[in-house]
Backbone as a printed PyTorch tensor [residue, N CA C, xyz], in Angstrom:
tensor([[[ 89.4270, 107.7130,  96.8220],
         [ 90.5380, 106.8590,  96.4530],
         [ 91.8280, 107.5060,  96.9340]],

        [[ 92.6870, 106.7100,  97.4930],
         [ 93.9760, 107.1870,  97.9570],
         [ 94.8810, 107.4020,  96.7570]],

        [[ 95.4870, 108.5820,  96.6670],
         [ 96.3010, 108.8730,  95.4780],
         [ 97.5780, 108.0480,  95.4250]],

        [[ 97.9430, 107.3920,  96.5040],
         [ 99.1160, 106.5220,  96.4900],
         [ 98.8540, 105.2090,  95.7560]],

        [[ 97.5930, 104.8930,  95.4980],
         [ 97.2540, 103.6480,  94.8180],
         [ 97.1850, 103.8080,  93.3010]],

        [[ 97.4570, 104.9880,  92.7840],
         [ 97.3680, 105.2250,  91.3440],
         [ 98.2980, 104.2910,  90.5500]],

        [[ 99.5690, 104.0860,  90.9520],
         [100.4130, 103.1500,  90.1830],
         [ 99.8560, 101.7270,  90.1740]],

        [[ 99.2840, 101.3040,  91.2980],
         [ 98.7320,  99.9480,  91.3930],
         [ 97.5340,  99.8130,  90.4510]],

        [[ 96.6490, 100.7890,  90.4710],
         [ 95.4520, 100.7350,  89.6270],
         [ 95.8240, 100.8130,  88.1500]],

        [[ 96.7660, 101.6910,  87.8110],
         [ 97.1860, 101.8350,  86.4200],
         [ 97.8250, 100.5520,  85.8940]],

        [[ 98.7290,  99.9670,  86.6680],
         [ 99.3760,  98.7250,  86.2410],
         [ 98.3790,  97.5700,  86.1910]],

        [[ 97.4200,  97.5480,  87.1070],
         [ 96.4130,  96.4920,  87.1000],
         [ 95.5800,  96.5670,  85.8270]],

        [[ 95.1250,  97.7660,  85.4730],
         [ 94.3180,  97.9140,  84.2570],
         [ 95.1260,  97.6130,  83.0010]],

        [[ 96.3770,  98.0560,  82.9770],
         [ 97.2380,  97.7570,  81.8290],
         [ 97.4890,  96.2580,  81.7130]],

        [[ 97.7470,  95.6170,  82.8450],
         [ 97.9710,  94.1750,  82.8550],
         [ 96.7450,  93.4040,  82.3990]],

        [[ 95.5620,  93.8690,  82.8210],
         [ 94.3220,  93.2100,  82.3980],
         [ 94.1410,  93.3310,  80.8910]],

        [[ 94.4140,  94.5030,  80.3420],
         [ 94.2510,  94.7130,  78.9080],
         [ 95.2410,  93.8710,  78.1100]],

        [[ 96.4960,  93.8700,  78.5310],
         [ 97.5130,  93.0760,  77.8280],
         [ 97.2200,  91.5810,  77.9700]],

        [[ 96.8440,  91.1490,  79.1720],
         [ 96.5040,  89.7380,  79.3890],
         [ 95.3020,  89.3050,  78.5780]],

        [[ 94.3200,  90.1870,  78.4640],
         [ 93.1330,  89.8950,  77.6650],
         [ 93.5060,  89.7290,  76.1920]],

        [[ 94.3610,  90.6120,  75.6960],
         [ 94.7750,  90.5380,  74.2970],
         [ 95.5970,  89.2700,  74.0210]],

        [[ 96.5420,  88.9790,  74.8950],
         [ 97.3860,  87.7930,  74.7020],
         [ 96.5610,  86.5210,  74.8620]],

        [[ 95.7170,  86.4720,  75.8930],
         [ 94.8640,  85.2990,  76.1060],
         [ 93.9050,  85.0680,  74.9560]],

        [[ 93.3620,  86.1500,  74.4130],
         [ 92.4620,  86.0280,  73.2700],
         [ 93.1740,  85.5250,  72.0310]],

        [[ 94.3730,  86.0360,  71.7850],
         [ 95.1380,  85.6110,  70.6070],
         [ 95.5430,  84.1380,  70.7190]],

        [[ 96.0250,  83.7530,  71.8860],
         [ 96.4140,  82.3490,  72.0920],
         [ 95.1930,  81.4480,  72.0220]],

        [[ 94.0970,  81.8890,  72.6110],
         [ 92.8740,  81.0920,  72.5920],
         [ 92.3190,  80.9030,  71.1960]],

        [[ 92.3520,  81.9570,  70.3960],
         [ 91.8700,  81.8250,  69.0170],
         [ 92.7380,  80.8820,  68.2070]],

        [[ 94.0500,  80.9130,  68.4520],
         [ 94.9290,  80.0180,  67.7050],
         [ 94.7320,  78.5600,  68.1160]],

        [[ 94.3000,  78.3180,  69.3520],
         [ 94.0680,  76.9530,  69.8280],
         [ 92.6190,  76.5130,  69.6610]],

        [[ 91.7380,  77.4390,  69.3490],
         [ 90.3340,  77.1060,  69.1930],
         [ 89.5410,  77.1200,  70.4870]],

        [[ 90.1360,  77.6280,  71.5760],
         [ 89.4480,  77.7150,  72.8710],
         [ 89.5640,  79.1370,  73.3890]],

        [[ 88.9070,  80.0630,  72.7480],
         [ 89.0810,  81.4780,  73.0680],
         [ 88.5350,  81.8480,  74.4390]],

        [[ 87.4580,  81.2350,  74.8710],
         [ 86.7980,  81.6480,  76.1020],
         [ 87.6310,  81.4720,  77.3500]],

        [[ 88.0430,  80.2460,  77.6280],
         [ 88.7490,  79.9670,  78.8810],
         [ 90.1470,  80.5720,  78.8740]],

        [[ 90.8000,  80.5740,  77.7320],
         [ 92.1470,  81.1450,  77.6540],
         [ 92.1120,  82.6540,  77.8410]],

        [[ 91.0940,  83.3000,  77.3220],
         [ 90.9440,  84.7370,  77.5070],
         [ 90.7180,  85.0700,  78.9770]],

        [[ 89.9310,  84.2650,  79.6600],
         [ 89.6910,  84.4850,  81.0920],
         [ 90.9760,  84.3030,  81.9010]],

        [[ 91.7440,  83.2740,  81.5730],
         [ 93.0220,  83.0790,  82.2550],
         [ 93.9640,  84.2440,  81.9890]],

        [[ 94.0080,  84.7180,  80.7620],
         [ 94.8550,  85.8710,  80.4230],
         [ 94.4510,  87.1050,  81.2110]],

        [[ 93.1610,  87.3290,  81.3470],
         [ 92.6470,  88.4700,  82.1080],
         [ 93.0310,  88.3500,  83.5790]],

        [[ 92.8600,  87.1620,  84.1360],
         [ 93.1630,  86.9290,  85.5480],
         [ 94.6500,  87.0930,  85.8370]],

        [[ 95.4960,  86.4110,  85.0580],
         [ 96.9300,  86.4850,  85.3000],
         [ 97.4780,  87.8760,  84.9940]],

        [[ 96.9290,  88.5550,  83.9910],
         [ 97.3450,  89.9230,  83.7020],
         [ 97.0440,  90.8630,  84.8540]],

        [[ 95.8760,  90.6870,  85.4690],
         [ 95.5070,  91.5240,  86.6100],
         [ 96.4320,  91.2600,  87.7910]],

        [[ 96.7150,  89.9990,  88.0650],
         [ 97.5830,  89.6580,  89.1940],
         [ 98.9870,  90.2130,  88.9830]],

        [[ 99.5290,  90.0260,  87.7890],
         [100.8710,  90.5270,  87.4940],
         [100.8900,  92.0570,  87.5470]],

        [[ 99.8340,  92.6910,  87.0480],
         [ 99.7600,  94.1470,  87.1020],
         [ 99.7320,  94.6820,  88.5210]],

        [[ 98.9900,  94.0210,  89.4040],
         [ 98.9490,  94.4510,  90.8090],
         [100.3170,  94.2850,  91.4510]],

        [[101.0010,  93.1980,  91.1560],
         [102.3400,  92.9780,  91.7200],
         [103.3030,  94.0550,  91.2390]],

        [[103.2990,  94.3440,  89.9450],
         [104.1970,  95.3640,  89.4040],
         [103.8540,  96.7410,  89.9730]],

        [[102.5660,  97.0630,  90.0590],
         [102.1510,  98.3400,  90.6310],
         [102.5560,  98.4870,  92.0820]],

        [[102.4550,  97.4110,  92.8470],
         [102.8680,  97.4510,  94.2590],
         [104.3650,  97.6620,  94.3870]],

        [[105.1330,  97.0090,  93.5230],
         [106.5880,  97.1880,  93.5410],
         [106.9300,  98.6420,  93.2050]],

        [[106.2890,  99.1960,  92.1940],
         [106.5450, 100.5900,  91.8260],
         [106.1850, 101.5190,  92.9880]],

        [[105.0710, 101.2520,  93.6510],
         [104.6350, 102.0750,  94.7850],
         [105.6540, 102.0090,  95.9190]],

        [[106.1670, 100.8090,  96.2070],
         [107.1500, 100.6600,  97.2910],
         [108.4640, 101.3270,  96.9470]],

        [[108.8690, 101.2810,  95.6720],
         [110.1280, 101.9080,  95.2610],
         [110.0270, 103.4260,  95.3640]],

        [[108.8510, 103.9790,  95.0480],
         [108.6650, 105.4300,  95.1340],
         [108.7070, 105.9490,  96.5600]],

        [[108.3620, 105.1020,  97.5320],
         [108.3250, 105.5440,  98.9480],
         [109.6780, 105.5650,  99.5790]]])
């Protein structure tokens, strides 16, 4: 693994965890936990990769 990708991987995993938690909470409140949790996981991962890439570019 390239050590320059550490911010991207860290933000991606953090985004997935936060998205999973938010998607699960929203899904449980609406009664549709499954699909909302998956959307939260997906969007959290995408946002995390974007933030990690921005951090990586700023550091360079």
